[in-house]
Structure formats: C-alpha cells, structure tokens
N, C-alpha and C positions, 0 to 999 in steps of 0.2 A: 504493499499500500504505499503510495508517495505522499507526500508532503502536500497539504492543501494549496491552492493557488495563492501568491502573494496577497496579503490583505491590501485594501483599497477600495474606493467606491466604484462599482460598475456603472453607476449612474452617470449619464452625461450632462454636460453643463450646458449645451446649446443644440439647436436642431442641426442636424446634419444628414448625410445619405445614411441610411442603416447599413449600408455594405461598404466594404471596404476594399480597395482594388486589389490588396494584399491576399484577400480571402476568396475574391471572385475569379472563377476560371475565366479564361478568355472568351468562351462562348457563352457565358451566362449574360442575359441581357443586363444593361445598367438600369437600375430603378431610378425613378425620379425622386429628387430629396422629399424628406418626410415633411407633412405640413404640420402646423405648429401643434394642432389637435392630436395628430399620430406621435409626434415626439412626446408629447406629454403621457400618453398612453404608454409608449415603449419604455420612457424613463421611468415612471410610476413602476412597472414590473421591476426595473433593474434596481431601483431603490428598495422596494419591498424584498427582493431577494436578499440584497445585502444583508438585511437583518439577520436572515436565517445563516449565510454564508459565514458571516462574521462570528456567530455563535459557534458554529462548527469548527472554525479556525482556533478559537478559543480553547476549545475543549480539546482539539487534538493538540494544540501546544503544551497544553497542561498534561496529557498523557505522555507527550514524546519529552517533555522536560524531565518528568519524572523518570521515566525509562533511560534516559541520558545520565541523569545523576544519580540514579538508583536511591532516590527518596521519593516517597509520595508526597502530594501537595500537604500542606500543613494542616493537621487535623483530620486526615482522612484515614478511615480503619481500611485495612486491606480490603474487607467485604464492599465498602464504599467505593473504594476506587475501582475494583473490578467491575461493580454494577454500572458506575459512571462510564466504563468502557463499553459495556454491552449496551447501554441506552444510547450511546454515541453511534454505534453500529446500527441499532434500529432506527434511530430518529434518522440518519443519513439515508439509510435504505429508503424509508417513506418519503423523504424529501426529494431523492432522485426520481422515485416513481411518479410523484405529482410533477416534477418538472418535465419528465419525458411524456406524460400523458396530457397535461393541460398547457404547460407554459411553453415548451419548444413549439408545439405546433401552431401556437398563436404567433410567435416570434417567426416562425418558418414563414408566414406569409409574406414578410419583407425581407427576411434575411436567409438566404440560401444555406448558410453554415450551420444552421438549427434544423434543417430538412433531414429525417430520417433516412435510412438506406433505400427503403421502399419508395419514398416519395422522390429522392433523388433518382433513383432507377428510371421511374415513370418519366421525370423531366427529361432526362439524358436520353431517352427512347426516342421520345418525341423531337428532340433535337438531333437525333442522329449521331450521338456521341459515341466513341468506341467503348467497349466493354470494361476495359481497365479503369475508366473514369467512373462508370456506373458502379462498380463494385467498392470503390473508395468510400469508406465510412466516415462520417463527420468527426472533427476532433472532439468535439464535446461529448458525444455519445460514447466514443471509443474511449475518453477519460472515465465516463461512467463505468464501462466494462472493466477496465483495469482497477478502478477504485474498488468495485464489488468483488474483484477476485481477492484482493488484499483484505477487504472486510471479513470476507467468509473465513479466511485464515485466522484474523484476529478474533472473531466471534468464537470459532472453535477453540482457539487456545483459551480465552477468558472464561467460558464455560468449563473447560476440564480443570481451570484453576478454582473456579466457584465450587465445583462438585468435590473437590479435595483429591481429584484424580492426579493433580499434577500440583507443584508448587509454583507459585507466582515468582518469575525471575525476570528483573527488569531486562536484562541483556536479550532474553528471548522476547519480551515485549517490545522493545526498541526494534529489533529484526522485523517482527511482525508489522510494526508501524511503518517501517521503510518499505 
C-alpha cells in the first residue's frame, strides 16, 4: 500500500478548462471552458472530497509514523491502535466505492481521466482508436486497484493481530503500509 497523495487542496481557485493537455490523448476532442456554474459544481465536489482525503491522510500518517518509530500514538492501547487501522481500511473501501459509483461518473462527463475502462473503450471504439489505447486504465482507478491490494494485506494482518494469532510488530505494519 503506497503512501497517500500529498496533502493540499484539490479545489481549484478559478474557472478553467476541466481537462489538461498533459492528460488528454491527442485524439480526444478539446472541451470548451467550464461555465461559472459548472466550475462551482465541480469545485464543490473537489472541496467536499478534500475533507475526506485529509482525514485519510491524517490517519495513514498516524499509523505510518507509529510503525516507523515503533511507538503507538500517545495514549492508544494496542487494541485501540489495531481498531484504528481496521477502521481506516473499512472507511477507505467505502469511500472508494462511493467515488467510483457516484463521483467519478459525474466528473467523467467533462474530464476523460475519470472515465472507467468500459466508458473509455466505448469512446475509443467510436473514435476508431487502436486497441492498446482502449485497454489503458485511468490513473485514478488504477491507483484505487493498487491501494486496495495493499489494504487487503493490511486488514488481514491487523485482524490476525486483533485475534491474537500473531503479535503486532511495527516493522511488519510499516511494510504493510508501504
């Protein structure tokens, strides 16, 4: 499981085209700039998601710092620490499910990088693009796949620690978080 994205607001400060030339394949049609209303709507989503993303970063940082230093956060019992890790995994799974089901499809209407593989395949087939481009997964969805692989291992390890099957070792936890 890799570290969370760098903190900082994902919210924009002024209306701009929702697509960046560095993220657009040459054959993607250039979209017109967002209207002021569209900008407010998309920026509202970004600001709202920042609340959740910052909470996840904070929890991950606490877990990782504890694992790196070999010391739990002040005042946390082993049981509470393990539960915090398990809640982190559960909440992040729910969060990603919501993003993938509700948020990304809304953003995908204007930003191709949020389109799922299926949506991208349909777009590319209609535009006559080659198969290698049709199969390319979006970066954000691929990040979710990689994060979930790491979360599965982390959750399994923490469950074994909670049940007493294995003793919590910060070096192992750190490896799971990386």
